Structure formats: C-alpha cells, structure tokens
C-alpha positions in Angstrom: -100.3 44.9 137.0 -101.0 45.1 140.7 -98.1 44.7 143.1 -97.5 41.0 144.0 -99.7 39.7 141.1 -97.7 37.4 138.7 -98.4 36.9 135.0 -99.6 33.3 135.5 -102.4 34.5 137.8 -103.7 36.8 135.1 -104.1 33.9 132.6 -107.8 33.0 131.8 -109.3 29.8 133.4 -109.8 28.3 129.9 -106.0 28.5 129.1 -105.1 27.1 132.6 -107.4 24.2 132.0 -105.8 23.4 128.7 -102.3 23.5 130.3 -103.4 21.2 133.1 -105.2 18.8 130.8 -101.9 18.2 128.9 -100.4 17.0 132.2 -102.7 14.0 132.2 -102.1 13.5 135.9 -104.1 14.8 138.9 -101.0 14.7 141.1 -99.1 16.9 138.7 -102.0 19.2 138.3 -102.4 19.6 142.1 -98.7 20.2 142.5 -98.9 23.0 139.8 -100.9 24.9 142.4 -97.6 25.9 144.0 -97.1 28.2 141.0 -100.0 30.5 141.9 -102.9 30.6 144.4 -105.3 30.7 141.4 -104.1 27.4 140.2 -105.0 25.5 143.3 -108.6 24.8 142.4 -108.6 25.6 138.7 -107.6 22.1 137.8 -110.8 20.5 139.3 -113.1 21.3 136.3 -110.5 19.9 133.8 -112.8 18.4 131.0 -110.9 15.0 131.0 -109.3 13.1 133.9 -106.5 10.6 133.4 -105.6 8.6 136.5 -102.9 6.0 135.9 -100.1 4.2 137.7 -98.0 1.3 136.3 -97.3 -0.4 139.7 -98.0 1.3 143.0 -99.1 0.7 146.6 -102.6 1.2 147.9 -102.1 5.0 148.3 -103.0 5.4 144.7 -106.5 4.4 145.5 -106.6 7.4 147.9 -105.3 9.6 145.1 -108.2 8.5 142.8 -110.7 9.2 145.6 -109.3 12.6 146.2 -109.2 13.5 142.6 -112.8 12.5 142.0 -113.9 14.3 145.2 -112.2 17.5 144.0 -114.2 17.3 140.8 -117.5 17.6 142.7 -117.9 21.2 141.5 -117.6 20.2 137.9 -120.9 19.7 136.1 -119.5 17.0 133.9 -116.3 15.3 132.7 -115.8 14.7 129.0 -113.7 11.7 129.7 -112.4 9.6 132.6 -109.6 7.0 132.6 -108.6 5.0 135.7 -105.8 2.6 134.9 -104.0 0.7 137.6 -101.8 -2.2 136.4 -100.7 -3.6 139.7 -100.7 -3.0 143.4 -97.6 -4.2 145.2 -98.4 -6.8 147.9 -102.2 -6.9 147.3 -105.2 -6.3 145.2 -108.0 -3.8 144.7 -111.1 -4.0 147.1 -114.3 -4.0 145.1 -115.8 -1.5 147.6 -113.1 1.0 146.7 -114.1 0.8 143.0 -117.9 1.2 143.6 -117.8 5.0 144.3 -115.7 5.5 141.2 -118.4 3.9 139.1 -121.1 6.0 140.8 -119.2 9.1 140.0 -118.9 8.0 136.4 -122.6 7.3 136.3 -123.4 10.8 137.5 -120.7 12.9 135.8 -119.0 11.4 132.7 -120.4 12.4 129.3 -117.7 10.9 127.1 -115.4 7.8 127.1 -114.9 5.8 130.3 -111.9 3.5 130.7 -111.4 1.3 133.7 -108.3 -1.0 134.0 -107.8 -2.9 137.2 -105.4 -5.6 138.5 -106.6 -8.6 140.5 -109.1 -8.0 143.2 -108.3 -8.1 146.9 -108.4 -11.6 148.5 -111.5 -12.3 150.5 -111.0 -14.4 153.6 -107.8 -15.7 152.2 -109.5 -17.1 149.1 -107.4 -15.9 146.2 -109.7 -17.3 143.5 -113.0 -16.0 144.9 -114.7 -13.7 142.5 -115.0 -10.1 143.5 -118.4 -8.7 142.3 -118.3 -5.3 140.6 -121.8 -3.8 140.5 -121.9 -1.6 137.5 -124.5 1.2 137.4 -126.0 2.6 134.2 -124.1 5.5 132.8 -126.4 7.7 130.7 -123.7 10.0 129.4 -120.9 7.6 128.7 -120.3 7.2 125.0 -117.5 4.6 125.0 -116.9 2.1 127.9 -113.9 -0.2 128.2 -113.6 -2.5 131.2 -110.3 -4.4 131.4 -110.2 -6.3 134.7 -107.4 -8.8 135.5 -108.0 -11.7 137.9 -111.2 -13.0 139.4 -113.5 -10.0 138.8 -117.2 -10.6 138.1 -119.0 -7.8 136.4 -122.6 -7.4 137.3 -124.6 -4.7 135.4 -127.4 -3.2 137.5 -130.7 -3.6 135.8 -132.0 -0.1 136.6 -131.3 2.7 134.1 -130.1 3.0 130.5 -126.8 3.6 128.8 -128.4 6.2 126.5 -125.3 7.5 124.8 -123.2 4.3 124.7 -122.0 3.3 121.2 -118.8 1.3 122.0 -118.6 -1.4 124.7 -115.6 -3.6 125.6 -115.7 -6.0 128.5 -112.6 -8.0 129.5 -113.0 -9.8 132.8 -113.2 -13.2 134.3 -116.9 -13.8 134.8 -120.3 -12.5 133.8 -123.8 -14.0 133.9 -125.4 -14.8 130.6 -128.8 -13.4 131.4 -127.3 -10.2 132.7 -125.3 -9.7 129.6 -128.4 -10.4 127.4 -130.4 -7.8 129.4 -127.5 -5.2 129.2 -127.1 -5.5 125.4 -130.7 -6.0 124.4 -132.5 -3.7 126.9 -130.1 -1.1 128.3 -128.0 0.0 125.3 -130.3 1.4 122.6 -127.5 3.0 120.6 -124.8 0.3 120.9 -122.8 0.0 117.7 -119.6 -1.9 118.5 -119.4 -4.7 121.1 -116.3 -6.7 122.3 -116.7 -9.5 124.8 -113.8 -11.5 126.4 -114.7 -13.5 129.5 -116.2 -16.7 130.9 -119.8 -17.2 132.0 -120.2 -17.7 135.7 -122.5 -20.7 134.8 -122.9 -22.3 131.4 -126.0 -20.8 129.7 -127.3 -19.2 126.6 -126.6 -15.7 125.3 -129.0 -13.7 123.2 -127.8 -10.6 121.4 -130.7 -8.8 119.7 -130.0 -5.2 118.7 -131.2 -2.9 115.9 -128.1 -0.7 116.2 -125.3 -3.2 116.5 -122.8 -3.1 113.6 -119.8 -5.1 114.9 -119.3 -7.9 117.4 -116.1 -9.6 118.7 -117.1 -12.7 120.7 -114.7 -14.6 122.9 -116.9 -16.1 125.7 -116.5 -19.5 127.3 -119.2 -21.9 128.5 -121.9 -20.7 126.1 -124.5 -23.3 125.1 -126.4 -21.3 122.5 -125.4 -17.9 121.0 -128.3 -16.3 119.1 -127.7 -13.1 117.2 -130.4 -11.0 115.6 -128.8 -7.8 114.3 -130.2 -6.4 111.1 -127.4 -3.7 110.8 -124.4 -5.9 111.8 -121.6 -5.9 109.2 -118.7 -7.5 111.2 -118.6 -10.7 113.2 -115.5 -12.1 114.9 -115.7 -15.4 116.9 -112.6 -16.8 118.6 -114.3 -19.2 121.0 -117.2 -21.2 119.4 -120.4 -21.7 121.4 -121.9 -25.2 121.4 -124.6 -23.9 119.0 -125.1 -20.6 117.2 -128.0 -19.1 115.2 -127.0 -15.9 113.4 -129.4 -13.5 111.6 -127.5 -10.6 110.1 -128.6 -9.8 106.5 -126.0 -7.0 106.1 -123.0 -9.2 107.3 -120.0 -8.3 105.2 -116.9 -9.4 107.3 -116.6 -12.7 109.2 -113.6 -14.0 111.2 -114.1 -17.4 112.8 -110.7 -18.4 114.3 -112.0 -21.3 116.4 -111.5 -24.7 114.8 -114.7 -26.0 116.3 -117.0 -24.6 113.7 -119.7 -27.2 112.8 -122.3 -26.4 110.1 -124.8 -28.7 111.8 -124.7 -26.6 115.0 -123.5 -23.1 113.9 -126.1 -21.7 111.5 -126.1 -18.6 109.4 -129.8 -18.4 108.8 -130.3 -14.9 107.3 -127.0 -13.9 105.8 -126.0 -13.1 102.3 -123.8 -15.2 100.1 -121.2 -12.5 99.4 -118.7 -10.9 101.8 -115.9 -8.3 101.9 -113.7 -10.4 104.1 -113.8 -14.0 105.3 -111.0 -15.0 107.8 -110.9 -18.6 109.0 -108.6 -20.5 111.3 -108.0 -24.3 111.2 -111.5 -25.3 110.1 -112.4 -24.3 106.6 -115.9 -25.6 106.5 -117.5 -22.2 106.8 -116.3 -21.3 103.3 -119.2 -23.4 101.9 -121.6 -20.8 103.3 -120.4 -18.2 100.8 -120.1 -17.9 97.0 -118.0 -14.8 96.7 -115.5 -13.0 99.0 -113.4 -9.9 98.2 -110.6 -11.1 100.5 -110.3 -14.7 101.7 -107.8 -15.2 104.6 -107.0 -18.8 105.7 -104.9 -19.9 108.6 -103.9 -23.4 107.5 -102.5 -26.2 109.6 -101.7 -29.4 107.8 -101.0 -32.3 110.2 -98.1 -34.6 109.2 -100.3 -37.6 108.7 -102.4 -39.0 105.9 -105.9 -38.4 107.6 -105.0 -34.7 108.4 -103.8 -34.0 104.9 -106.9 -35.6 103.3 -109.1 -33.5 105.7 -107.4 -30.4 104.5 -108.0 -31.4 100.9 -111.7 -32.1 101.6 -112.3 -28.8 103.4 -110.7 -26.7 100.7 -112.0 -28.5 97.6 -114.4 -25.7 96.9 -113.3 -22.1 97.6 -115.5 -19.1 97.1 -114.6 -16.7 94.3 -112.2 -14.1 95.7 -110.0 -11.2 94.6 -107.4 -11.5 97.3 -106.3 -14.9 98.7 -104.1 -14.7 101.9 -102.7 -17.8 103.4 -100.7 -18.3 106.6 -98.9 -21.5 107.5 -97.4 -22.3 110.9 -94.5 -24.2 109.2 -93.5 -25.7 105.9 -95.1 -29.2 105.8 -97.3 -29.5 102.7 -96.5 -26.0 101.6 -96.0 -26.7 97.9 -98.8 -29.3 97.3 -101.1 -27.3 99.7 -100.6 -24.0 97.9 -101.0 -25.6 94.4 -104.2 -27.2 95.6 -105.6 -23.8 96.7 -104.5 -22.1 93.5 -106.2 -24.8 91.5 -109.5 -24.3 93.3 -109.4 -20.5 93.3 -108.3 -19.1 89.9 -110.2 -15.8 90.1 -107.9 -13.9 92.5 -105.9 -10.8 91.6 -103.4 -11.1 94.5 -102.0 -14.0 96.4 -100.3 -13.5 99.8 -98.4 -16.3 101.6 -97.1 -16.0 105.1 -95.0 -18.8 106.5 -95.2 -18.1 110.2 -92.2 -20.0 111.5 -88.9 -21.4 110.3 -89.6 -24.6 112.3 -89.3 -27.9 110.5 -90.6 -31.0 112.3 -88.0 -33.6 113.2 -90.7 -36.2 112.4 -91.1 -35.9 108.6 -94.4 -37.2 107.2 -94.5 -40.7 105.9 -93.7 -41.4 102.2 -97.3 -42.5 101.8 -98.6 -39.1 102.7 -100.5 -37.5 99.7 -98.3 -34.5 99.9 -95.5 -36.6 98.3 -97.7 -37.8 95.4 -96.9 -36.8 91.8 -100.6 -35.7 91.4 -100.3 -33.2 94.2 -97.5 -31.4 92.4 -99.1 -31.1 89.0 -99.6 -27.6 87.6 -101.0 -28.2 84.1 -104.6 -27.7 85.3 -103.8 -24.4 87.2 -104.9 -21.3 85.3 -104.2 -17.9 87.0 -105.4 -15.6 84.3 -106.5 -12.9 86.8 -103.4 -12.9 89.0 -101.5 -9.7 89.1 -99.4 -9.8 92.3 -97.8 -12.4 94.6 -96.3 -11.6 98.0 -94.4 -14.3 100.0 -93.3 -13.6 103.5 -91.1 -16.0 105.5 -88.4 -16.1 108.0 -85.7 -17.3 105.7 -85.3 -18.6 102.2 -86.0 -22.3 102.3 -86.1 -25.2 99.9 -89.9 -25.5 100.1 -90.5 -21.8 99.4 -88.0 -21.8 96.5 -89.8 -24.9 95.2 -93.2 -23.2 95.4 -91.8 -20.1 93.6 -90.5 -22.3 90.9 -93.8 -24.1 90.5 -95.6 -20.8 90.5 -93.4 -19.4 87.7 -94.4 -22.3 85.5 -98.2 -21.8 86.0 -100.3 -20.1 83.4 -100.5 -16.5 84.7 -100.8 -14.3 81.7 -101.1 -10.9 83.4 -98.8 -11.4 86.4 -97.0 -8.1 87.0 -95.2 -8.3 90.4 -93.6 -10.9 92.8 -92.5 -9.7 96.2 -90.3 -11.9 98.5 -90.0 -10.7 102.1 -87.7 -12.2 104.7 -88.1 -11.6 108.4 -84.6 -12.8 109.0 -81.7 -12.2 106.7 -79.7 -15.2 108.1 -78.1 -16.6 106.2 -77.9 -13.5 104.0 -79.8 -13.5 100.8 -77.2 -13.8 98.1 -77.2 -12.2 94.8 -77.0 -15.6 93.1 -80.3 -16.7 94.8 -82.1 -13.5 94.0 -81.0 -13.6 90.4 -82.0 -17.2 90.1 -85.5 -16.4 91.3 -85.7 -13.5 88.9 -84.7 -15.7 86.1 -87.7 -18.0 86.7 -90.1 -15.2 85.6 -90.5 -13.4 82.4 -88.5 -10.1 82.1 -91.8 -8.0 82.2 -92.5 -9.3 85.7 -91.1 -7.2 88.5 -89.4 -9.3 91.2 -88.4 -7.5 94.5 -86.8 -8.6 97.7 -87.2 -7.1 101.2 -85.7 -7.9 104.6 -87.0 -6.7 108.0 -84.6 -4.3 109.7 -85.6 -2.3 112.8 -89.2 -3.3 112.3 -89.2 -1.8 108.8 -89.1 -3.5 105.4 -85.9 -2.6 103.6 -85.7 -3.3 99.9 -82.7 -5.2 98.6 -81.4 -4.2 95.2 
C-alpha cells in the first residue's frame, strides 16, 4: 500500500456504489466523500436515486437539482424516487419540477416515483391549478404520480412510453382526451393502470388497450367510460361514470364499490358469466350479470326503514353460485334476518365469512312493522347448507344479535360443517368461559369451535 493511501480508497467502484446505494440519500452519499477523495464523485453513477424529505423548506428543491445535475455523467438510472411530503410555509413551483421530469425522460430506465405536496400559489390564488407538463419517458417501466393539492397533469403528446407497464396517477385534474391519448396511443405495453383524480371538464374517457390486464378507476365528472381491453382480468370502480360500456372477455375479478351502479347505463357487453371474485358495495344489482363466482364479497348496508329493507331483499333475491361468501355489515341492524336471507339464496358455498364493522347500535330502532322483525324472516327450515365447511365471524364484541345468528346457524342443515371461528376485535367485556362453552354447546362435538381476540394487531387464540 502506498504511503497515505487508505484501505477505503482501494475498494472497487462497484463495491462503493453498493454501499452508497444502501444510504438511500444523496446528502448522505455526498457527505461520505469526506472519508476519501475517491468517494467524492463515485456516488453520482449510483444505479438508483432516492430523494425524500418528510417536511422541509425550499432548500430541498435545490438538493434535488444538485443531485440530478451530479448524475449527468451517468448513462442511465435504474430507478428514481423524488418524495416530498410538505414544504414549510409554501408549495412547490411547477417550473422547478419540469427539469426533474426532463431528466427522468432522458435517463431513467426503471421505476419512477414522484410524490409532491401542494403547488405554489400563483398570484395569491391558492386553488388555481398548477400545470405539470409530463414528457414521454421511453425507459420508465413503472410510473407513480402522487400529487397533493391543485396539480393538473398534462401528458405531452410527442413520444411513447415504450417500456411502461404500470401507471398510477393520483392528482387533482386531468383532461379526458389527454388521458385517452396517453393510454390508447402512447403506452403500447401498459399492463396495470390506476387512476384517481377529477376531470378538468366533464367529458368521456376511452380506454382501448390490447395489453391492459387490470384497471382501478376512481375518476370524477365522467360522462361515458368505454373500455375495450381483450386481456383485462381485473376491474375496480369506486366512482361510477354516468354511463359505461365494458368489453373485456377475460374479465375475472370485478369490484364495484360505488352504489350508483345502474344496469340500464352501465353495460358489460362482452364479458363472461363466471368470475373469480365479485366485490360489491351498497348496490347489489351487478350480481345479476353473473352466474358463478368463486368468491362473492358484499358490503351490505340495510337502512332502518321498511323501503330500505325491502330494497335489500329485492337486490339479493338471486345470488350467483359461489364457493366463498364474505359479508360486511356497518352495524347490527337486520343482521340475523339479513344473513339468513343470504344463506337461503346461496346454498353452494364452502365458506361463509361475516364481518360486523362497528359496535354501533342506532338509538333509533327500526319500527315494529319493519320486515326484519317478521317471523318469516327468521325461518330456517328452508335453508340447506350441504356444502358449507367453515364459518368465520369477526366483530368488535360479542353481542346479542351475533349470538342469535350463531344460534340460528347451528340449527340449519349443514351436514359437513367442520369449523366455526369467532374473532373479537375488542375483548371488552372479556369473553367468559361460560359464553364460549355455551356457543360450543350449540354445535355437534365433531365441529371445531375456536375463539380469537385481537392483541397488538395479532389474532390470539383463547382456549
């Protein structure tokens, strides 16, 4: 070893890059230059760059500028993350972000993540949208934009996102025609698409893609959503457009959380009748579109009035054949008659899962004339669960309604039932041995009945 040369200076560049990459911070990497003269510029070709601050002043923008400028010698970056959650006392000027995007367009050949707080106010107008022109990034494989506040994303029409497979856009505004052009013309390999924003002006959106396999759609002010995606298997809609036409012959999973589904205006024109998963929110009408579902997940809200309960009955009179039936209820009104009604209409499932999402009980009990009180709604002699093997019930505490449902379930015809699991998010008041033994006694000895409570975010079994 030469006089004055330290061991660190003799390390190969590849090893130094690996060490600096683990720092995940350009500031820390630059400070590491104090260890050796050779370290001072070795960090600039680091294959991935992670620039992040939780809450900082505007000097962090200078840090980003300097870090990207120092990477000019690098032929490419295998990943770039710029994440800024807040700037004390202000926002981010759109003109400061534009060079970052041009850099990404030229240099990034992997994932690109951009997270920004609200934009800087323009002429004192806090709600004025800041336009972020987004150039085509040929080498970016995964792109996530998460922009808080009044940002408007405007994709530039020139160029292609040749390598892009995963695209997530979370912002305030976009233009419908620009989104259509981006997805249909500029992303030839797009596989997964997630959209969460509002259209700048109400309009139509067309998503036509031969490569798209999954779509999560939460876009406001859409008149017509038209989807033509021959390879799409997953569709999630949390904000319903006014109208929809969906052509996806390989569709296997559907989640429609918005209660505004209307079969007259939301059409599945070229979709099969069987699914792996169907997940619905308050409106159950979409079930009529399908004959068979491996797992049927229903988020049920039963209003405490006659018309609401009858609407629930009408929407769930015909359930598709399913293997797993998962039900979530916001509170306990109509729990027993509602669950019995669902079991009566879907006797092919192997597993039933019930989640009571709250321990709330309305202070306004439903009227005695509500159908949920009728003797007919509590009948079990026409319920045959000859395929049922397992039941899982999760609630906050043990309540009268849940115990009543368990008792009714134990009396149903379920010839091959093997296991009943009771899970309590709160063990207050504590589950007593008397209650657990009473529940066990309702079922035949061959049926395993287990109890769990949530402790430190883990389910702990009670013996």
